[in-house]
N, CA, C and O atoms as CSV, one atom per row, in Angstrom:
chain,resi,resn,atom,element,x,y,z
A,1,MET,N,N,18.336,17.797,-16.795
A,1,MET,CA,C,18.478,18.169,-18.170
A,1,MET,C,C,18.047,19.625,-18.304
A,1,MET,O,O,17.050,20.038,-17.711
A,2,THR,N,N,18.788,20.395,-19.073
A,2,THR,CA,C,18.482,21.800,-19.302
A,2,THR,C,C,18.205,22.013,-20.781
A,2,THR,O,O,18.966,21.558,-21.635
A,3,ILE,N,N,17.111,22.707,-21.082
A,3,ILE,CA,C,16.782,23.017,-22.466
A,3,ILE,C,C,16.556,24.517,-22.602
A,3,ILE,O,O,16.203,25.195,-21.636
A,4,GLN,N,N,16.762,25.024,-23.809
A,4,GLN,CA,C,16.484,26.423,-24.122
A,4,GLN,C,C,15.104,26.483,-24.767
A,4,GLN,O,O,14.838,25.779,-25.742
A,5,PHE,N,N,14.225,27.324,-24.223
A,5,PHE,CA,C,12.876,27.439,-24.760
A,5,PHE,C,C,12.490,28.908,-24.799
A,5,PHE,O,O,12.385,29.567,-23.765
A,6,ASP,N,N,12.280,29.406,-26.004
A,6,ASP,CA,C,11.842,30.787,-26.203
A,6,ASP,C,C,12.798,31.770,-25.531
A,6,ASP,O,O,12.367,32.750,-24.922
A,7,GLY,N,N,14.090,31.503,-25.647
A,7,GLY,CA,C,15.100,32.379,-25.071
A,7,GLY,C,C,15.298,32.218,-23.583
A,7,GLY,O,O,16.082,32.953,-22.983
A,8,ARG,N,N,14.608,31.277,-22.974
A,8,ARG,CA,C,14.763,31.035,-21.540
A,8,ARG,C,C,15.319,29.644,-21.307
A,8,ARG,O,O,15.096,28.724,-22.093
A,9,ARG,N,N,16.040,29.514,-20.222
A,9,ARG,CA,C,16.602,28.226,-19.851
A,9,ARG,C,C,15.644,27.517,-18.901
A,9,ARG,O,O,15.264,28.070,-17.869
A,10,VAL,N,N,15.256,26.300,-19.250
A,10,VAL,CA,C,14.316,25.522,-18.457
A,10,VAL,C,C,15.007,24.239,-18.015
A,10,VAL,O,O,15.551,23.500,-18.835
A,11,GLU,N,N,14.978,23.984,-16.714
A,11,GLU,CA,C,15.586,22.754,-16.187
A,11,GLU,C,C,14.498,21.720,-15.941
A,11,GLU,O,O,13.525,21.977,-15.233
A,12,LEU,N,N,14.677,20.561,-16.531
A,12,LEU,CA,C,13.747,19.453,-16.346
A,12,LEU,C,C,14.312,18.477,-15.330
A,12,LEU,O,O,15.529,18.375,-15.170
A,13,PRO,N,N,13.432,17.758,-14.643
A,13,PRO,CA,C,13.924,16.729,-13.717
A,13,PRO,C,C,14.668,15.635,-14.479
A,13,PRO,O,O,14.532,15.505,-15.696
A,14,SER,N,N,15.445,14.863,-13.752
A,14,SER,CA,C,16.180,13.763,-14.381
A,14,SER,C,C,15.186,12.716,-14.889
A,14,SER,O,O,14.012,12.721,-14.518
A,15,GLN,N,N,15.675,11.832,-15.733
A,15,GLN,CA,C,14.824,10.793,-16.295
A,15,GLN,C,C,14.260,9.899,-15.190
A,15,GLN,O,O,13.103,9.484,-15.247
A,16,GLU,N,N,15.074,9.612,-14.202
A,16,GLU,CA,C,14.618,8.780,-13.079
A,16,GLU,C,C,13.470,9.452,-12.337
A,16,GLU,O,O,12.494,8.792,-11.980
A,17,GLN,N,N,13.578,10.757,-12.101
A,17,GLN,CA,C,12.516,11.475,-11.409
A,17,GLN,C,C,11.254,11.543,-12.255
A,17,GLN,O,O,10.147,11.434,-11.726
A,18,LEU,N,N,11.408,11.724,-13.567
A,18,LEU,CA,C,10.243,11.758,-14.452
A,18,LEU,C,C,9.504,10.424,-14.437
A,18,LEU,O,O,8.273,10.397,-14.423
A,19,TRP,N,N,10.249,9.314,-14.440
A,19,TRP,CA,C,9.612,7.993,-14.377
A,19,TRP,C,C,8.873,7.801,-13.053
A,19,TRP,O,O,7.773,7.248,-13.019
A,20,PHE,N,N,9.485,8.259,-11.975
A,20,PHE,CA,C,8.833,8.162,-10.664
A,20,PHE,C,C,7.516,8.927,-10.667
A,20,PHE,O,O,6.492,8.408,-10.220
A,21,LEU,N,N,7.541,10.156,-11.167
A,21,LEU,CA,C,6.333,10.979,-11.189
A,21,LEU,C,C,5.281,10.404,-12.134
A,21,LEU,O,O,4.085,10.468,-11.848
A,22,ALA,N,N,5.724,9.844,-13.258
A,22,ALA,CA,C,4.781,9.222,-14.183
A,22,ALA,C,C,4.121,8.008,-13.527
A,22,ALA,O,O,2.909,7.826,-13.635
A,23,GLY,N,N,4.905,7.192,-12.858
A,23,GLY,CA,C,4.350,6.032,-12.159
A,23,GLY,C,C,3.386,6.444,-11.063
A,23,GLY,O,O,2.350,5.809,-10.866
A,24,LEU,N,N,3.723,7.495,-10.358
A,24,LEU,CA,C,2.846,8.004,-9.312
A,24,LEU,C,C,1.529,8.487,-9.916
A,24,LEU,O,O,0.462,8.272,-9.342
A,25,GLY,N,N,1.610,9.136,-11.071
A,25,GLY,CA,C,0.405,9.587,-11.757
A,25,GLY,C,C,-0.471,8.425,-12.201
A,25,GLY,O,O,-1.696,8.492,-12.102
A,26,VAL,N,N,0.155,7.363,-12.689
A,26,VAL,CA,C,-0.601,6.179,-13.110
A,26,VAL,C,C,-1.290,5.543,-11.906
A,26,VAL,O,O,-2.457,5.161,-11.984
A,27,ILE,N,N,-0.570,5.431,-10.803
A,27,ILE,CA,C,-1.148,4.843,-9.590
A,27,ILE,C,C,-2.344,5.667,-9.115
A,27,ILE,O,O,-3.350,5.112,-8.671
A,28,ALA,N,N,-2.232,6.983,-9.210
A,28,ALA,CA,C,-3.352,7.839,-8.804
A,28,ALA,C,C,-4.509,7.728,-9.801
A,28,ALA,O,O,-5.673,7.722,-9.401
A,29,ALA,N,N,-4.192,7.642,-11.093
A,29,ALA,CA,C,-5.245,7.549,-12.113
A,29,ALA,C,C,-6.024,6.240,-11.991
A,29,ALA,O,O,-7.232,6.207,-12.228
A,30,VAL,N,N,-5.338,5.173,-11.625
A,30,VAL,CA,C,-5.988,3.869,-11.471
A,30,VAL,C,C,-6.849,3.848,-10.210
A,30,VAL,O,O,-7.810,3.083,-10.123
A,31,GLY,N,N,-6.509,4.675,-9.248
A,31,GLY,CA,C,-7.306,4.749,-8.030
A,31,GLY,C,C,-6.681,4.079,-6.833
A,31,GLY,O,O,-7.314,3.968,-5.783
A,32,ILE,N,N,-5.443,3.626,-6.971
A,32,ILE,CA,C,-4.758,2.999,-5.843
A,32,ILE,C,C,-4.459,4.043,-4.764
A,32,ILE,O,O,-4.570,3.771,-3.569
A,33,LEU,N,N,-4.077,5.244,-5.213
A,33,LEU,CA,C,-3.854,6.378,-4.314
A,33,LEU,C,C,-4.832,7.485,-4.675
A,33,LEU,O,O,-5.192,7.640,-5.842
A,34,ASP,N,N,-5.259,8.249,-3.689
A,34,ASP,CA,C,-6.062,9.433,-3.958
A,34,ASP,C,C,-5.138,10.526,-4.497
A,34,ASP,O,O,-3.948,10.560,-4.181
A,35,TRP,N,N,-5.704,11.419,-5.316
A,35,TRP,CA,C,-4.901,12.480,-5.918
A,35,TRP,C,C,-4.205,13.374,-4.896
A,35,TRP,O,O,-3.044,13.727,-5.105
A,36,PRO,N,N,-4.872,13.763,-3.785
A,36,PRO,CA,C,-4.151,14.600,-2.810
A,36,PRO,C,C,-2.940,13.894,-2.200
A,36,PRO,O,O,-1.920,14.529,-1.933
A,37,VAL,N,N,-3.049,12.597,-1.981
A,37,VAL,CA,C,-1.921,11.833,-1.432
A,37,VAL,C,C,-0.803,11.766,-2.461
A,37,VAL,O,O,0.364,11.951,-2.116
A,38,ALA,N,N,-1.141,11.507,-3.714
A,38,ALA,CA,C,-0.141,11.460,-4.775
A,38,ALA,C,C,0.540,12.812,-4.933
A,38,ALA,O,O,1.751,12.883,-5.141
A,39,ALA,N,N,-0.244,13.886,-4.833
A,39,ALA,CA,C,0.335,15.231,-4.945
A,39,ALA,C,C,1.294,15.506,-3.791
A,39,ALA,O,O,2.361,16.085,-3.996
A,40,ALA,N,N,0.923,15.095,-2.580
A,40,ALA,CA,C,1.800,15.296,-1.427
A,40,ALA,C,C,3.097,14.514,-1.583
A,40,ALA,O,O,4.168,15.020,-1.248
A,41,ILE,N,N,3.012,13.289,-2.087
A,41,ILE,CA,C,4.214,12.486,-2.316
A,41,ILE,C,C,5.087,13.138,-3.385
A,41,ILE,O,O,6.308,13.200,-3.235
A,42,ALA,N,N,4.472,13.624,-4.462
A,42,ALA,CA,C,5.229,14.266,-5.539
A,42,ALA,C,C,5.923,15.527,-5.049
A,42,ALA,O,O,7.078,15.771,-5.398
A,43,ILE,N,N,5.236,16.330,-4.247
A,43,ILE,CA,C,5.843,17.548,-3.708
A,43,ILE,C,C,6.994,17.199,-2.771
A,43,ILE,O,O,8.049,17.831,-2.825
A,44,GLY,N,N,6.804,16.211,-1.924
A,44,GLY,CA,C,7.890,15.783,-1.037
A,44,GLY,C,C,9.086,15.261,-1.803
A,44,GLY,O,O,10.231,15.526,-1.437
A,45,HIS,N,N,8.820,14.514,-2.873
A,45,HIS,CA,C,9.898,14.002,-3.726
A,45,HIS,C,C,10.649,15.156,-4.383
A,45,HIS,O,O,11.879,15.161,-4.422
A,46,TRP,N,N,9.908,16.127,-4.896
A,46,TRP,CA,C,10.535,17.288,-5.545
A,46,TRP,C,C,11.374,18.069,-4.541
A,46,TRP,O,O,12.494,18.474,-4.852
A,47,LEU,N,N,10.845,18.282,-3.343
A,47,LEU,CA,C,11.593,19.029,-2.330
A,47,LEU,C,C,12.870,18.306,-1.918
A,47,LEU,O,O,13.899,18.940,-1.685
A,48,SER,N,N,12.805,16.999,-1.830
A,48,SER,CA,C,13.986,16.254,-1.404
A,48,SER,C,C,15.080,16.250,-2.463
A,48,SER,O,O,16.246,16.025,-2.140
A,49,HIS,N,N,14.725,16.496,-3.726
A,49,HIS,CA,C,15.716,16.494,-4.794
A,49,HIS,C,C,16.067,17.883,-5.304
A,49,HIS,O,O,16.898,18.008,-6.204
A,50,SER,N,N,15.461,18.924,-4.757
A,50,SER,CA,C,15.733,20.276,-5.240
A,50,SER,C,C,16.849,20.914,-4.416
A,50,SER,O,O,17.244,20.405,-3.368
A,51,GLN,N,N,17.339,22.034,-4.917
A,51,GLN,CA,C,18.359,22.777,-4.180
A,51,GLN,C,C,17.777,23.311,-2.876
A,51,GLN,O,O,18.472,23.369,-1.862
A,52,HIS,N,N,16.491,23.705,-2.900
A,52,HIS,CA,C,15.859,24.199,-1.688
A,52,HIS,C,C,15.744,23.079,-0.664
A,52,HIS,O,O,15.788,23.322,0.541
A,53,GLY,N,N,15.597,21.868,-1.143
A,53,GLY,CA,C,15.506,20.716,-0.257
A,53,GLY,C,C,16.822,20.415,0.439
A,53,GLY,O,O,16.837,19.716,1.452
A,54,GLN,N,N,17.921,20.928,-0.084
A,54,GLN,CA,C,19.238,20.717,0.520
A,54,GLN,C,C,19.237,21.251,1.950
A,54,GLN,O,O,19.739,20.587,2.857
A,55,ALA,N,N,18.684,22.431,2.157
A,55,ALA,CA,C,18.621,22.993,3.505
A,55,ALA,C,C,17.760,22.123,4.406
A,55,ALA,O,O,18.081,21.929,5.579
A,56,LEU,N,N,16.668,21.599,3.862
A,56,LEU,CA,C,15.792,20.724,4.629
A,56,LEU,C,C,16.507,19.435,5.017
A,56,LEU,O,O,16.362,18.960,6.143
A,57,ARG,N,N,17.287,18.858,4.080
A,57,ARG,CA,C,18.045,17.639,4.385
A,57,ARG,C,C,19.093,17.912,5.457
A,57,ARG,O,O,19.270,17.107,6.371
A,58,GLU,N,N,19.787,19.042,5.349
A,58,GLU,CA,C,20.802,19.377,6.344
A,58,GLU,C,C,20.175,19.571,7.715
A,58,GLU,O,O,20.746,19.170,8.729
A,59,PHE,N,N,18.999,20.188,7.743
A,59,PHE,CA,C,18.284,20.368,9.012
A,59,PHE,C,C,17.914,19.026,9.616
A,59,PHE,O,O,18.071,18.819,10.819
A,60,GLY,N,N,17.423,18.107,8.783
A,60,GLY,CA,C,17.072,16.769,9.244
A,60,GLY,C,C,18.278,16.012,9.780
A,60,GLY,O,O,18.196,15.327,10.800
A,61,GLU,N,N,19.403,16.146,9.073
A,61,GLU,CA,C,20.631,15.486,9.537
A,61,GLU,C,C,21.087,16.064,10.868
A,61,GLU,O,O,21.563,15.331,11.735
A,62,ALA,N,N,20.942,17.374,11.034
A,62,ALA,CA,C,21.331,18.008,12.302
A,62,ALA,C,C,20.425,17.508,13.431
A,62,ALA,O,O,20.889,17.304,14.553
A,63,LEU,N,N,19.141,17.311,13.139
A,63,LEU,CA,C,18.238,16.793,14.170
A,63,LEU,C,C,18.590,15.361,14.545
A,63,LEU,O,O,18.477,14.972,15.707
A,64,GLU,N,N,19.023,14.567,13.541
A,64,GLU,CA,C,19.403,13.191,13.829
A,64,GLU,C,C,20.621,13.131,14.732
A,64,GLU,O,O,20.717,12.261,15.597
A,65,GLU,N,N,21.558,14.065,14.531
A,65,GLU,CA,C,22.777,14.083,15.349
A,65,GLU,C,C,22.514,14.547,16.764
A,65,GLU,O,O,23.252,14.182,17.679
A,66,ALA,N,N,21.477,15.343,16.965
A,66,ALA,CA,C,21.198,15.917,18.300
A,66,ALA,C,C,20.618,14.879,19.242
A,66,ALA,O,O,20.326,15.188,20.398
């Protein structure tokens, strides 16, 4: 989703990704996961769904083929 804010364009994650991150935050707040682990999972999730993560996915696929 893209919104205009103060003359700038801001892209928000999809609703599915927001729910995932919210659930991860709840799990960390309850104490099931430690915050550093939750942060690492959230960063990995963001990287796998970002445009920058596309290069990482392609690299992984190339390694699988080798």
